[in-house]
C-alpha positions as CSV (number, residue, x, y, z in Angstrom):
1,X,125.5,-12.8,3.6
2,X,124.6,-11.8,7.1
3,X,121.3,-12.9,8.5
4,X,118.9,-10.0,9.4
5,X,117.1,-9.8,12.8
6,X,114.3,-7.4,13.7
7,X,114.6,-6.1,17.3
8,X,111.3,-4.8,18.7
9,X,111.4,-3.1,22.1
10,X,110.2,0.3,23.4
11,X,113.4,0.6,25.5
12,X,116.2,2.2,23.5
13,X,118.8,0.8,25.9
14,X,117.5,-2.8,25.4
15,X,117.5,-2.3,21.6
16,X,121.1,-1.1,21.9
17,X,122.3,-4.0,24.1
18,X,120.6,-6.6,21.9
19,X,121.8,-4.9,18.7
20,X,125.5,-4.7,19.9
21,X,125.3,-8.4,20.9
22,X,123.9,-9.5,17.6
23,X,126.2,-7.3,15.5
24,X,129.2,-8.6,17.3
25,X,128.0,-12.1,16.4
26,X,127.8,-11.1,12.7
27,X,124.1,-10.4,12.3
28,X,122.5,-7.4,10.6
29,X,119.7,-5.7,12.7
30,X,116.6,-3.6,12.1
31,X,115.1,-1.8,15.1
32,X,111.5,-1.0,15.9
33,X,110.1,0.9,18.9
34,X,106.8,-1.1,19.2
35,X,104.6,-3.6,17.4
36,X,103.1,-1.0,15.0
37,X,106.5,0.3,14.0
38,X,107.7,-3.3,13.6
39,X,104.8,-4.2,11.3
40,X,105.7,-1.2,9.1
41,X,109.2,-2.7,8.8
42,X,107.9,-6.1,7.6
43,X,107.8,-4.8,4.0
44,X,108.8,-7.9,2.1
45,X,112.5,-7.8,2.9
46,X,114.0,-11.1,4.2
47,X,114.0,-11.2,8.0
48,X,115.5,-14.4,9.5
49,X,114.4,-13.8,13.1
50,X,112.3,-11.5,15.3
51,X,113.2,-10.6,18.9
52,X,110.3,-8.8,20.5
53,X,109.4,-7.4,23.9
54,X,105.9,-8.3,25.3
55,X,104.9,-5.1,27.1
56,X,105.0,-2.1,24.7
57,X,102.8,0.9,24.0
58,X,100.6,1.1,20.8
59,X,100.9,-2.6,20.1
60,X,102.2,-5.2,22.5
61,X,104.5,-8.0,21.4
62,X,102.0,-10.8,21.4
63,X,99.6,-8.9,19.2
64,X,102.5,-8.0,17.0
65,X,103.5,-11.6,16.6
66,X,99.9,-12.6,15.7
67,X,99.8,-9.9,13.1
68,X,103.2,-10.7,11.7
69,X,102.3,-14.4,11.3
70,X,99.3,-13.3,9.1
71,X,101.8,-11.9,6.6
72,X,102.7,-14.7,4.1
73,X,106.5,-13.8,3.9
74,X,106.8,-13.9,7.7
75,X,104.5,-16.8,8.5
76,X,107.5,-19.1,9.4
77,X,109.9,-16.5,10.7
78,X,111.0,-17.6,14.2
79,X,110.3,-15.3,17.1
80,X,112.0,-14.9,20.5
81,X,110.1,-13.0,23.1
82,X,112.5,-10.9,25.3
83,X,110.6,-9.7,28.3
84,X,110.4,-9.2,32.1
85,X,107.3,-11.5,32.0
86,X,108.0,-14.9,33.5
87,X,104.4,-16.1,34.2
88,X,103.5,-19.4,32.6
89,X,100.2,-17.9,31.3
90,X,102.1,-15.2,29.3
91,X,104.5,-17.8,28.0
92,X,101.7,-20.0,26.8
93,X,100.0,-16.9,25.2
94,X,103.3,-16.1,23.4
95,X,103.7,-19.7,22.2
96,X,100.1,-19.8,21.0
97,X,100.8,-16.6,19.0
98,X,103.9,-18.2,17.4
99,X,106.9,-17.4,19.6
100,X,109.5,-20.2,19.6
101,X,111.6,-19.0,22.6
102,X,111.1,-16.9,25.7
103,X,114.1,-15.1,27.2
104,X,113.5,-13.2,30.5
105,X,115.2,-9.8,31.2
106,X,117.7,-9.2,32.6
107,X,119.4,-11.6,30.2
108,X,123.0,-12.6,29.4
109,X,123.9,-11.8,25.8
110,X,125.4,-15.3,25.5
111,X,122.1,-16.8,26.6
112,X,120.2,-14.8,23.9
113,X,122.8,-15.6,21.2
114,X,122.4,-19.3,22.0
115,X,118.7,-19.1,21.5
116,X,119.3,-17.1,18.2
117,X,121.7,-19.7,16.9
118,X,119.2,-22.5,17.6
119,X,116.5,-20.7,15.6
120,X,118.6,-19.4,12.6
121,X,120.1,-22.1,10.5
122,X,123.4,-21.2,8.9
């Protein structure tokens, strides 16, 4: 059974590129346009990994991760932050919220898939 990954980004083109990369590697994907939309998709279904942008309208990625970690079923779901932010302070804020990896845009699909494969056990 394919593992499911939630992609959270306000950019449709980024969601598309990430989605194509993940699907070609055999993963199922669910897409959300911002943190609020993503929280509505955390409805008890098994999600093996979350890939989230940081800067989004309505609810930013770090707030979303904090909220997601409060939900029992997703408390231990690994999170990759995929963002243009490369400042150390933002990375520390993301790690404190529960992010396990930080990938800076623009990214190479192979780089992101390597991070995904480290966080999702077969």
